TIVO-2410 file (N, C-alpha, C; in nm, 3 decimals):
# residues 100
REC num residu      c1      c2      c3 atome chaine
REC   1      X   8.421   9.770  12.913     N      A
REC   1      X   8.459   9.751  12.775    CA      A
REC   1      X   8.596   9.683  12.770     C      A
REC   2      X   8.613   9.591  12.680     N      A
REC   2      X   8.740   9.520  12.669    CA      A
REC   2      X   8.796   9.535  12.528     C      A
REC   3      X   8.924   9.514  12.515     N      A
REC   3      X   8.993   9.527  12.388    CA      A
REC   3      X   9.007   9.391  12.322     C      A
REC   4      X   8.967   9.383  12.197     N      A
REC   4      X   8.986   9.263  12.117    CA      A
REC   4      X   9.092   9.294  12.012     C      A
REC   5      X   9.203   9.222  12.013     N      A
REC   5      X   9.308   9.252  11.915    CA      A
REC   5      X   9.263   9.215  11.774     C      A
REC   6      X   9.318   9.283  11.673     N      A
REC   6      X   9.284   9.249  11.534    CA      A
REC   6      X   9.327   9.107  11.500     C      A
REC   7      X   9.261   9.049  11.401     N      A
REC   7      X   9.294   8.912  11.357    CA      A
REC   7      X   9.427   8.906  11.283     C      A
REC   8      X   9.473   9.019  11.232     N      A
REC   8      X   9.595   9.024  11.150    CA      A
REC   8      X   9.652   9.165  11.156     C      A
REC   9      X   9.782   9.181  11.130     N      A
REC   9      X   9.842   9.314  11.127    CA      A
REC   9      X   9.790   9.394  11.007     C      A
REC  10      X   9.770   9.522  11.025     N      A
REC  10      X   9.720   9.608  10.918    CA      A
REC  10      X   9.833   9.675  10.841     C      A
REC  11      X   9.951   9.685  10.901     N      A
REC  11      X  10.058   9.761  10.839    CA      A
REC  11      X  10.022   9.909  10.837     C      A
REC  12      X  10.076   9.981  10.742     N      A
REC  12      X  10.045  10.124  10.727    CA      A
REC  12      X   9.905  10.134  10.667     C      A
REC  13      X   9.818  10.218  10.724     N      A
REC  13      X   9.682  10.236  10.674    CA      A
REC  13      X   9.678  10.363  10.589     C      A
REC  14      X   9.636  10.348  10.463     N      A
REC  14      X   9.632  10.460  10.369    CA      A
REC  14      X   9.498  10.460  10.296     C      A
REC  15      X   9.468  10.573  10.233     N      A
REC  15      X   9.347  10.585  10.151    CA      A
REC  15      X   9.383  10.658  10.023     C      A
REC  16      X   9.316  10.623   9.916     N      A
REC  16      X   9.334  10.700   9.793    CA      A
REC  16      X   9.283  10.841   9.818     C      A
REC  17      X   9.329  10.936   9.741     N      A
REC  17      X   9.286  11.075   9.759    CA      A
REC  17      X   9.136  11.089   9.735     C      A
REC  18      X   9.081  11.010   9.645     N      A
REC  18      X   8.937  11.015   9.617    CA      A
REC  18      X   8.858  10.971   9.738     C      A
REC  19      X   8.895  10.860   9.797     N      A
REC  19      X   8.826  10.811   9.918    CA      A
REC  19      X   8.840  10.913  10.030     C      A
REC  20      X   8.961  10.962  10.051     N      A
REC  20      X   8.985  11.058  10.160    CA      A
REC  20      X   8.901  11.183  10.144     C      A
REC  21      X   8.872  11.222  10.021     N      A
REC  21      X   8.794  11.341   9.995    CA      A
REC  21      X   8.644  11.322  10.000     C      A
REC  22      X   8.598  11.198   9.989     N      A
REC  22      X   8.455  11.173   9.977    CA      A
REC  22      X   8.391  11.097  10.093     C      A
REC  23      X   8.468  11.019  10.165     N      A
REC  23      X   8.411  10.935  10.272    CA      A
REC  23      X   8.451  10.992  10.408     C      A
REC  24      X   8.354  11.016  10.495     N      A
REC  24      X   8.387  11.071  10.628    CA      A
REC  24      X   8.483  10.980  10.705     C      A
REC  25      X   8.576  11.043  10.775     N      A
REC  25      X   8.677  10.971  10.854    CA      A
REC  25      X   8.612  10.872  10.951     C      A
REC  26      X   8.504  10.911  11.016     N      A
REC  26      X   8.438  10.823  11.113    CA      A
REC  26      X   8.389  10.696  11.046     C      A
REC  27      X   8.339  10.707  10.924     N      A
REC  27      X   8.291  10.588  10.853    CA      A
REC  27      X   8.409  10.499  10.814     C      A
REC  28      X   8.519  10.560  10.773     N      A
REC  28      X   8.638  10.481  10.739    CA      A
REC  28      X   8.684  10.400  10.860     C      A
REC  29      X   8.687  10.463  10.977     N      A
REC  29      X   8.731  10.394  11.099    CA      A
REC  29      X   8.635  10.282  11.137     C      A
REC  30      X   8.506  10.305  11.119     N      A
REC  30      X   8.407  10.200  11.147    CA      A
REC  30      X   8.430  10.080  11.055     C      A
REC  31      X   8.453  10.105  10.927     N      A
REC  31      X   8.478   9.997  10.832    CA      A
REC  31      X   8.610   9.926  10.863     C      A
REC  32      X   8.712  10.002  10.901     N      A
REC  32      X   8.842   9.942  10.935    CA      A
REC  32      X   8.829   9.850  11.055     C      A
REC  33      X   8.753   9.891  11.156     N      A
REC  33      X   8.732   9.804  11.273    CA      A
REC  33      X   8.666   9.673  11.230     C      A
REC  34      X   8.566   9.681  11.144     N      A
REC  34      X   8.499   9.560  11.096    CA      A
REC  34      X   8.599   9.471  11.020     C      A
REC  35      X   8.678   9.532  10.932     N      A
REC  35      X   8.775   9.459  10.851    CA      A
REC  35      X   8.874   9.383  10.939     C      A
REC  36      X   8.931   9.450  11.038     N      A
REC  36      X   9.035   9.386  11.119    CA      A
REC  36      X   8.979   9.283  11.217     C      A
REC  37      X   8.847   9.281  11.234     N      A
REC  37      X   8.784   9.181  11.321    CA      A
REC  37      X   8.724   9.065  11.243     C      A
REC  38      X   8.736   9.067  11.110     N      A
REC  38      X   8.688   8.955  11.030    CA      A
REC  38      X   8.546   8.969  10.980     C      A
REC  39      X   8.488   9.088  10.990     N      A
REC  39      X   8.356   9.116  10.930    CA      A
REC  39      X   8.387   9.174  10.793     C      A
REC  40      X   8.376   9.091  10.690     N      A
REC  40      X   8.421   9.129  10.556    CA      A
REC  40      X   8.319   9.213  10.481     C      A
REC  41      X   8.209   9.248  10.544     N      A
REC  41      X   8.111   9.335  10.479    CA      A
REC  41      X   8.028   9.262  10.375     C      A
REC  42      X   8.015   9.324  10.259     N      A
REC  42      X   7.924   9.269  10.156    CA      A
REC  42      X   7.999   9.198  10.044     C      A
REC  43      X   8.100   9.117  10.081     N      A
REC  43      X   8.163   9.031   9.982    CA      A
REC  43      X   8.079   8.904   9.967     C      A
REC  44      X   8.095   8.835   9.855     N      A
REC  44      X   8.021   8.711   9.835    CA      A
REC  44      X   8.073   8.603   9.931     C      A
REC  45      X   7.996   8.497   9.944     N      A
REC  45      X   8.031   8.389  10.036    CA      A
REC  45      X   8.168   8.328  10.004     C      A
REC  46      X   8.199   8.313   9.876     N      A
REC  46      X   8.328   8.256   9.835    CA      A
REC  46      X   8.444   8.347   9.876     C      A
REC  47      X   8.427   8.479   9.856     N      A
REC  47      X   8.532   8.573   9.895    CA      A
REC  47      X   8.549   8.578  10.047     C      A
REC  48      X   8.439   8.566  10.120     N      A
REC  48      X   8.447   8.564  10.267    CA      A
REC  48      X   8.528   8.442  10.312     C      A
REC  49      X   8.504   8.328  10.250     N      A
REC  49      X   8.578   8.206  10.285    CA      A
REC  49      X   8.726   8.223  10.250     C      A
REC  50      X   8.753   8.283  10.135     N      A
REC  50      X   8.891   8.309  10.095    CA      A
REC  50      X   8.960   8.401  10.195     C      A
REC  51      X   8.889   8.503  10.241     N      A
REC  51      X   8.946   8.593  10.343    CA      A
REC  51      X   8.975   8.519  10.472     C      A
REC  52      X   8.883   8.434  10.515     N      A
REC  52      X   8.906   8.357  10.638    CA      A
REC  52      X   9.033   8.273  10.626     C      A
REC  53      X   9.052   8.212  10.511     N      A
REC  53      X   9.173   8.133  10.486    CA      A
REC  53      X   9.297   8.223  10.478     C      A
REC  54      X   9.282   8.341  10.418     N      A
REC  54      X   9.393   8.434  10.400    CA      A
REC  54      X   9.447   8.485  10.533     C      A
REC  55      X   9.359   8.499  10.632     N      A
REC  55      X   9.405   8.542  10.764    CA      A
REC  55      X   9.508   8.444  10.818     C      A
REC  56      X   9.482   8.314  10.802     N      A
REC  56      X   9.572   8.211  10.853    CA      A
REC  56      X   9.693   8.190  10.763     C      A
REC  57      X   9.672   8.196  10.631     N      A
REC  57      X   9.779   8.163  10.536    CA      A
REC  57      X   9.864   8.282  10.495     C      A
REC  58      X   9.822   8.403  10.532     N      A
REC  58      X   9.901   8.520  10.497    CA      A
REC  58      X   9.882   8.569  10.356     C      A
REC  59      X   9.760   8.559  10.303     N      A
REC  59      X   9.730   8.611  10.169    CA      A
REC  59      X   9.658   8.744  10.180     C      A
REC  60      X   9.636   8.807  10.065     N      A
REC  60      X   9.567   8.936  10.060    CA      A
REC  60      X   9.423   8.922  10.111     C      A
REC  61      X   9.375   9.025  10.180     N      A
REC  61      X   9.240   9.026  10.237    CA      A
REC  61      X   9.164   9.144  10.178     C      A
REC  62      X   9.043   9.119  10.128     N      A
REC  62      X   8.959   9.222  10.068    CA      A
REC  62      X   8.824   9.226  10.136     C      A
REC  63      X   8.788   9.342  10.187     N      A
REC  63      X   8.654   9.364  10.243    CA      A
REC  63      X   8.584   9.469  10.159     C      A
REC  64      X   8.451   9.466  10.161     N      A
REC  64      X   8.370   9.563  10.087    CA      A
REC  64      X   8.257   9.612  10.176     C      A
REC  65      X   8.238   9.742  10.180     N      A
REC  65      X   8.136   9.802  10.267    CA      A
REC  65      X   8.058   9.907  10.190     C      A
REC  66      X   7.935   9.929  10.231     N      A
REC  66      X   7.853  10.036  10.173    CA      A
REC  66      X   7.908  10.171  10.216     C      A
REC  67      X   7.915  10.263  10.123     N      A
REC  67      X   7.954  10.400  10.156    CA      A
REC  67      X   7.836  10.466  10.228     C      A
REC  68      X   7.719  10.452  10.170     N      A
REC  68      X   7.594  10.501  10.230    CA      A
REC  68      X   7.518  10.377  10.276     C      A
REC  69      X   7.513  10.357  10.407     N      A
REC  69      X   7.453  10.234  10.461    CA      A
REC  69      X   7.302  10.226  10.443     C      A
REC  70      X   7.239  10.332  10.395     N      A
REC  70      X   7.095  10.328  10.368    CA      A
REC  70      X   7.065  10.277  10.228     C      A
REC  71      X   7.171  10.255  10.149     N      A
REC  71      X   7.155  10.205  10.012    CA      A
REC  71      X   7.222  10.069   9.999     C      A
REC  72      X   7.176   9.987   9.904     N      A
REC  72      X   7.237   9.854   9.886    CA      A
REC  72      X   7.382   9.862   9.839     C      A
REC  73      X   7.455   9.759   9.873     N      A
REC  73      X   7.595   9.745   9.832    CA      A
REC  73      X   7.613   9.602   9.781     C      A
REC  74      X   7.664   9.588   9.658     N      A
REC  74      X   7.687   9.457   9.599    CA      A
REC  74      X   7.827   9.403   9.625     C      A
REC  75      X   7.914   9.486   9.683     N      A
REC  75      X   8.052   9.446   9.703    CA      A
REC  75      X   8.142   9.495   9.592     C      A
REC  76      X   8.082   9.557   9.490     N      A
REC  76      X   8.156   9.617   9.379    CA      A
REC  76      X   8.065   9.725   9.320     C      A
REC  77      X   8.121   9.809   9.237     N      A
REC  77      X   8.040   9.912   9.172    CA      A
REC  77      X   8.003  10.027   9.265     C      A
REC  78      X   7.892  10.092   9.231     N      A
REC  78      X   7.847  10.208   9.308    CA      A
REC  78      X   7.824  10.176   9.454     C      A
REC  79      X   7.841  10.276   9.536     N      A
REC  79      X   7.816  10.268   9.681    CA      A
REC  79      X   7.904  10.164   9.751     C      A
REC  80      X   8.023  10.140   9.697     N      A
REC  80      X   8.111  10.040   9.756    CA      A
REC  80      X   8.247  10.099   9.789     C      A
REC  81      X   8.292  10.069   9.909     N      A
REC  81      X   8.425  10.103   9.957    CA      A
REC  81      X   8.500   9.974   9.981     C      A
REC  82      X   8.617   9.960   9.923     N      A
REC  82      X   8.700   9.842   9.947    CA      A
REC  82      X   8.808   9.875  10.048     C      A
REC  83      X   8.845   9.774  10.125     N      A
REC  83      X   8.965   9.779  10.208    CA      A
REC  83      X   9.046   9.655  10.173     C      A
REC  84      X   9.171   9.678  10.137     N      A
REC  84      X   9.260   9.567  10.100    CA      A
REC  84      X   9.382   9.569  10.191     C      A
REC  85      X   9.407   9.458  10.258     N      A
REC  85      X   9.531   9.439  10.333    CA      A
REC  85      X   9.619   9.346  10.251     C      A
REC  86      X   9.739   9.393  10.220     N      A
REC  86      X   9.830   9.316  10.135    CA      A
REC  86      X   9.877   9.188  10.206     C      A
REC  87      X   9.917   9.092  10.126     N      A
REC  87      X   9.958   8.962  10.179    CA      A
REC  87      X  10.072   8.973  10.280     C      A
REC  88      X  10.166   9.066  10.256     N      A
REC  88      X  10.279   9.078  10.348    CA      A
REC  88      X  10.244   9.164  10.471     C      A
REC  89      X  10.119   9.210  10.476     N      A
REC  89      X  10.066   9.290  10.590    CA      A
REC  89      X  10.141   9.422  10.608     C      A
REC  90      X  10.201   9.472  10.500     N      A
REC  90      X  10.275   9.599  10.508    CA      A
REC  90      X  10.183   9.720  10.495     C      A
REC  91      X  10.070   9.704  10.430     N      A
REC  91      X   9.981   9.817  10.406    CA      A
REC  91      X   9.837   9.771  10.392     C      A
REC  92      X   9.747   9.855  10.441     N      A
REC  92      X   9.603   9.837  10.424    CA      A
REC  92      X   9.552   9.963  10.356     C      A
REC  93      X   9.479   9.945  10.245     N      A
REC  93      X   9.438  10.057  10.163    CA      A
REC  93      X   9.286  10.067  10.151     C      A
REC  94      X   9.233  10.187  10.169     N      A
REC  94      X   9.094  10.218  10.137    CA      A
REC  94      X   9.091  10.266   9.992     C      A
REC  95      X   9.002  10.210   9.912     N      A
REC  95      X   8.989  10.253   9.773    CA      A
REC  95      X   8.850  10.220   9.721     C      A
REC  96      X   8.815  10.284   9.611     N      A
REC  96      X   8.691  10.250   9.541    CA      A
REC  96      X   8.723  10.141   9.440     C      A
REC  97      X   8.627  10.053   9.410     N      A
REC  97      X   8.654   9.944   9.316    CA      A
REC  97      X   8.713   9.990   9.183     C      A
REC  98      X   8.668  10.104   9.130     N      A
REC  98      X   8.720  10.148   9.001    CA      A
REC  98      X   8.861  10.205   9.009     C      A
REC  99      X   8.917  10.212   9.130     N      A
REC  99      X   9.056  10.256   9.148    CA      A
REC  99      X   9.153  10.139   9.155     C      A
REC 100      X   9.102  10.017   9.151     N      A
REC 100      X   9.187   9.899   9.163    CA      A
REC 100      X   9.259   9.871   9.034     C      A
***
């Protein structure tokens, strides 16, 4: 097994109290690994392209993942977990879309 470094710094990793209380830690870590490797989850094609550009240009990065992987995820609304890394790379936050 080999180590692949993240595409960008995550800064301090935090979660809203709602996410921390409802989403298992193991799932959060799985989603975080995907986020830092450039797998943006279930964002639309335009947002994925924006994220790819943001990695290089230093802008905010938003990923969206299903909370329950057996159910559909649109990237917003029910069954969606967001991860946002701020443009200055000081913090990465887990939150639900309605907490934004």
